[in-house]
C-alpha positions as CSV (number, residue, x, y, z in Angstrom):
1,M,93.5,-22.4,-37.4
2,I,91.8,-24.6,-34.6
3,K,89.3,-27.3,-35.5
4,G,87.0,-29.4,-33.4
5,S,85.9,-28.9,-29.8
6,I,86.9,-25.9,-27.9
7,V,85.5,-26.0,-24.1
8,A,84.4,-22.8,-22.7
9,L,85.8,-23.9,-19.6
10,I,84.0,-23.3,-16.3
11,T,86.0,-21.5,-13.6
12,P,86.4,-24.0,-10.3
13,F,85.9,-22.3,-7.0
14,D,86.4,-23.9,-3.8
15,E,84.2,-24.3,-0.5
16,E,85.1,-20.6,0.7
17,G,84.3,-19.3,-3.1
18,R,88.1,-18.6,-4.0
19,V,89.5,-19.4,-7.5
20,N,90.6,-23.1,-7.0
21,Y,93.6,-22.8,-9.2
22,R,94.7,-26.4,-8.4
23,R,91.3,-27.7,-9.7
24,L,91.7,-25.8,-13.0
25,E,95.0,-27.3,-13.6
26,E,93.3,-30.9,-13.2
27,L,90.6,-30.0,-15.5
28,I,92.7,-28.8,-18.2
29,R,95.2,-31.9,-18.0
30,W,91.8,-33.7,-18.1
31,H,90.5,-32.0,-21.2
32,E,93.9,-32.9,-22.9
33,S,93.4,-36.6,-22.2
34,Q,90.0,-36.7,-23.4
35,G,91.0,-35.2,-26.9
36,T,89.8,-31.6,-26.3
37,D,91.1,-29.4,-29.3
38,G,91.5,-26.2,-27.3
39,I,90.5,-24.4,-24.2
40,L,88.8,-21.0,-23.7
41,I,89.3,-19.4,-20.4
42,L,87.5,-16.1,-18.8
43,G,84.6,-16.7,-21.0
44,T,80.8,-16.4,-20.4
45,T,80.8,-19.7,-18.9
46,G,83.9,-18.9,-16.8
47,E,82.0,-16.1,-15.1
48,T,84.6,-13.4,-15.8
49,P,82.5,-10.6,-15.1
50,S,82.7,-12.1,-11.4
51,L,86.2,-12.4,-11.3
52,T,88.9,-10.1,-10.0
53,E,91.9,-8.5,-12.4
54,E,94.1,-10.6,-10.2
55,E,92.0,-13.8,-10.5
56,Q,92.0,-13.4,-14.2
57,D,95.6,-12.7,-14.6
58,K,96.2,-16.1,-12.5
59,I,94.0,-18.0,-14.2
60,V,95.4,-17.2,-17.7
61,E,98.9,-17.7,-16.1
62,T,97.6,-21.1,-14.9
63,A,96.1,-22.4,-18.1
64,V,99.5,-21.3,-20.2
65,K,101.3,-23.0,-17.6
66,T,99.6,-26.2,-17.4
67,A,98.6,-26.5,-21.2
68,G,102.4,-26.5,-21.6
69,G,101.8,-25.7,-25.4
70,R,100.3,-29.0,-25.7
71,I,96.7,-27.7,-26.0
72,P,96.2,-24.0,-27.7
73,V,94.7,-21.6,-24.9
74,I,92.2,-18.9,-25.7
75,A,91.7,-15.9,-23.5
76,N,88.7,-13.6,-23.5
77,S,90.0,-10.0,-23.5
78,G,87.2,-8.5,-24.6
79,T,85.2,-5.6,-22.5
80,N,83.0,-2.8,-23.7
81,N,85.8,-0.6,-23.3
82,T,88.0,-0.5,-26.5
83,E,91.2,0.8,-24.8
84,R,90.7,-1.7,-22.0
85,S,90.3,-4.6,-24.4
86,L,93.6,-3.7,-26.0
87,E,95.2,-3.4,-23.0
88,K,94.1,-6.9,-21.6
89,S,95.0,-8.4,-25.1
90,L,98.5,-7.2,-24.9
91,K,98.7,-8.6,-21.7
92,Y,97.6,-12.0,-22.5
93,E,99.6,-12.0,-25.3
94,G,102.5,-11.3,-23.3
95,M,101.5,-14.1,-21.1
96,G,101.6,-16.8,-24.1
97,V,98.0,-17.1,-24.9
98,D,97.0,-19.0,-28.4
99,G,94.3,-16.7,-29.3
100,L,92.0,-13.9,-27.9
101,L,88.2,-13.7,-27.8
102,V,87.1,-10.4,-28.2
103,I,83.5,-9.7,-27.5
104,T,81.2,-7.3,-29.2
105,P,80.8,-4.2,-26.8
106,Y,78.1,-4.6,-24.6
107,Y,75.7,-1.9,-23.2
108,N,77.4,0.8,-25.5
109,K,75.6,-1.0,-28.5
110,P,78.2,0.7,-31.2
111,N,77.0,1.4,-34.6
112,S,78.7,-0.3,-37.5
113,S,81.7,2.0,-38.0
114,G,82.4,2.0,-34.3
115,M,81.8,-2.1,-34.0
116,E,84.5,-2.2,-36.8
117,E,87.1,0.2,-35.7
118,H,86.8,-1.6,-32.1
119,F,88.0,-4.8,-33.6
120,L,90.5,-3.5,-35.9
121,K,92.4,-1.5,-33.2
122,I,92.8,-4.8,-31.3
123,A,93.8,-6.6,-33.9
124,D,96.3,-4.2,-35.4
125,R,98.2,-4.1,-32.3
126,V,98.5,-7.5,-31.4
127,K,100.0,-10.6,-33.2
128,T,98.0,-13.2,-31.7
129,P,94.8,-14.3,-33.6
130,V,91.4,-12.3,-32.6
131,Y,88.3,-14.4,-32.3
132,I,85.2,-12.0,-32.6
133,Y,82.7,-13.2,-30.0
134,N,79.1,-12.4,-31.2
135,V,76.3,-13.2,-28.3
136,P,73.4,-11.1,-28.7
137,A,71.5,-12.1,-25.8
138,R,74.2,-11.2,-23.6
139,T,75.2,-8.4,-24.9
140,G,72.1,-6.8,-26.5
141,I,73.7,-6.3,-30.1
142,C,74.6,-8.8,-33.1
143,I,77.5,-7.9,-35.3
144,E,76.1,-7.3,-38.9
145,A,77.0,-9.7,-41.5
146,E,78.9,-7.1,-43.5
147,T,80.9,-6.1,-40.9
148,V,82.1,-9.5,-40.2
149,K,82.8,-9.7,-43.9
150,E,84.9,-6.5,-43.8
151,L,86.7,-7.9,-40.6
152,S,87.6,-11.4,-41.8
153,K,89.7,-9.5,-44.4
154,H,92.2,-8.5,-41.8
155,E,95.1,-11.2,-41.5
156,N,94.9,-11.2,-37.7
157,I,91.0,-11.8,-37.3
158,A,90.9,-15.5,-37.6
159,G,87.3,-16.5,-36.9
160,I,84.2,-15.8,-35.1
161,K,82.2,-17.7,-31.9
162,E,78.6,-17.4,-33.5
163,A,76.4,-17.6,-30.4
164,S,73.2,-15.7,-31.7
165,G,71.5,-19.1,-32.7
166,D,70.2,-17.2,-35.8
167,M,70.4,-20.1,-38.5
168,S,70.2,-17.5,-41.5
169,Y,72.4,-15.0,-39.9
170,A,75.0,-18.0,-39.8
171,A,74.5,-19.0,-43.0
172,R,75.1,-15.3,-44.3
173,I,78.6,-15.1,-42.5
174,S,79.7,-18.3,-43.8
175,A,78.9,-17.1,-47.3
176,L,80.6,-13.6,-47.0
177,A,83.5,-14.3,-45.0
178,G,87.0,-15.6,-46.4
179,E,87.9,-19.4,-46.5
180,N,90.6,-18.5,-43.9
181,F,88.0,-17.4,-41.6
182,S,86.8,-20.0,-38.9
183,I,83.2,-20.0,-37.5
184,Y,82.8,-21.7,-34.3
185,S,79.2,-22.8,-33.0
186,G,78.4,-21.2,-29.5
187,N,75.4,-23.1,-29.0
188,D,75.6,-26.7,-28.1
189,D,72.3,-27.7,-29.9
190,I,73.0,-26.6,-33.2
191,T,76.8,-27.5,-33.9
192,V,76.4,-30.1,-36.5
193,A,74.1,-27.9,-38.7
194,L,76.4,-24.8,-38.3
195,M,79.4,-27.4,-39.5
196,S,77.2,-28.5,-42.5
197,M,77.4,-24.5,-43.6
198,G,81.2,-24.5,-43.1
199,A,81.7,-23.7,-39.2
200,S,85.2,-25.4,-37.8
201,G,83.6,-26.8,-34.7
202,A,82.4,-25.6,-31.5
203,I,83.2,-23.4,-28.4
204,S,81.3,-25.7,-26.2
205,V,79.8,-25.7,-23.1
206,W,78.3,-29.1,-22.7
207,A,82.1,-30.2,-23.6
208,N,82.9,-29.4,-19.6
209,L,80.9,-32.6,-19.1
210,M,81.7,-34.6,-21.7
211,P,84.8,-33.6,-23.5
212,G,85.6,-36.9,-25.3
213,K,82.1,-36.7,-26.7
214,V,81.9,-33.5,-28.2
215,H,85.3,-34.1,-29.7
216,E,84.0,-37.2,-31.5
217,M,81.3,-35.2,-32.8
218,T,83.0,-32.5,-34.2
219,A,85.9,-35.0,-35.4
220,A,83.5,-37.2,-37.2
221,Y,81.7,-34.2,-38.9
222,L,85.3,-33.0,-39.7
223,E,86.4,-36.5,-41.2
224,G,83.4,-36.7,-43.3
225,R,81.4,-39.1,-41.1
226,T,78.3,-36.8,-41.1
227,E,75.7,-39.1,-39.9
228,E,77.6,-40.1,-37.2
229,A,77.9,-36.8,-36.1
230,R,74.4,-36.3,-36.4
231,K,73.2,-39.1,-34.4
232,I,75.5,-38.0,-31.3
233,Q,73.9,-34.3,-31.7
234,L,70.4,-35.7,-31.5
235,R,71.2,-38.4,-29.0
236,Y,72.3,-36.0,-26.6
237,L,69.8,-32.8,-27.3
238,N,67.9,-33.3,-24.0
239,L,70.8,-33.1,-22.0
240,I,72.2,-30.2,-23.9
241,N,69.1,-28.3,-23.6
242,A,68.7,-29.1,-19.6
243,L,72.5,-27.2,-19.5
244,F,70.5,-24.2,-20.5
245,C,67.2,-24.3,-18.4
246,E,68.6,-21.4,-16.4
247,T,71.3,-19.0,-16.8
248,N,74.6,-20.1,-18.0
249,P,76.9,-21.5,-16.2
250,V,74.5,-22.2,-13.3
251,P,73.3,-25.7,-14.9
252,I,76.2,-27.1,-16.2
253,K,78.1,-26.3,-12.5
254,E,75.4,-27.9,-11.1
255,I,75.1,-31.1,-12.8
256,M,79.2,-31.5,-13.1
257,N,79.0,-31.4,-8.9
258,M,76.3,-33.9,-8.9
259,A,78.8,-36.1,-11.0
260,G,81.3,-35.6,-8.4
261,M,83.1,-33.2,-10.3
262,E,83.5,-30.7,-7.6
263,V,83.6,-27.3,-9.3
264,G,82.1,-25.5,-6.7
265,N,78.9,-23.1,-7.0
266,C,78.6,-19.7,-9.0
267,R,79.4,-16.4,-7.7
268,L,76.9,-14.0,-7.1
269,P,75.0,-12.2,-8.7
270,L,74.5,-15.9,-10.0
271,G,72.5,-17.6,-7.6
272,A,71.6,-21.5,-6.7
273,I,69.8,-23.2,-9.1
274,S,66.2,-24.0,-8.7
275,G,64.3,-27.1,-7.6
276,A,62.7,-27.7,-10.5
277,S,65.7,-27.4,-12.7
278,R,67.7,-29.4,-10.1
279,R,65.5,-32.1,-10.8
280,V,65.9,-32.2,-14.2
281,L,69.3,-32.6,-13.9
282,E,69.1,-35.1,-11.5
283,T,67.1,-37.4,-13.6
284,L,69.8,-37.3,-16.3
285,V,72.8,-38.3,-13.8
286,R,70.7,-41.0,-12.4
287,E,69.9,-42.3,-15.9
288,G,73.6,-42.3,-16.7
289,R,73.1,-39.8,-19.6
290,P,76.2,-37.5,-19.0
291,E,78.8,-40.5,-19.3
292,T,81.4,-38.7,-17.3
293,D,83.0,-41.9,-15.2
294,N,86.8,-40.9,-16.5
295,S,86.3,-37.4,-15.0
296,P,88.4,-35.9,-12.2
297,K,86.3,-36.5,-9.1
298,T,88.6,-36.5,-6.0
299,H,90.2,-33.4,-5.0
300,R,89.1,-30.7,-2.9
301,G,91.7,-28.8,-2.3
């Protein structure tokens, strides 16, 4: 069971728009040094739909090798095709990942029986822990709480990344799921609130920019220092909101580049950030709000 701050890692690109694998290694080593508790690759923030199959495989290979067993690596292997999701899950398991994130099937919008069977078919065939990814704003469907309850009984379904933003729903799955089933906040603005209902931490976009602070916040809550965690959450709320002023990961990559972290632009169909949004981020950087002084800033390879 992973507890604390899991970064939903961006995919860095070079000036030609190619995946910058050397920069990826540097970011993973930086996260390790900053106390990040886990690395999620190939997620929404990683622009996975814009990556080729070869690039996805090399990102997994690079992440597992760089982490070296010192920090757990979770890879997103889910698609809206059950057989394809199983194939990717088995492949990434063979490459040595520590967990598999499997999204609710988008576009298909499966009924409850199909949804349950989709996850069970994958969980039955792999030995690596499976995490459900619920993000209805992206997929057009929210997995039913009762379905989560049934899936939580499977010994190999370890938890859920809950990114609906619906506190009532989160409370319901927390009440229904078993004690060994982990819930992770997929919304940076309500991480502490979800932890108050039993969440184990966050799978965080914000952690790309301030990994030490997100680790500090989640660790404080887990260690019983709830008031300290609450204050950190609220202190950075404006920054967190700014990171979602446009489609993720456009703002997070923009502000990382402003802070000198050189992670490249997003790939189409994600375009350049608007002038108004850029000005909001520039103001935060000028005010020193991201606090990224220890971030890796030099490599351009």
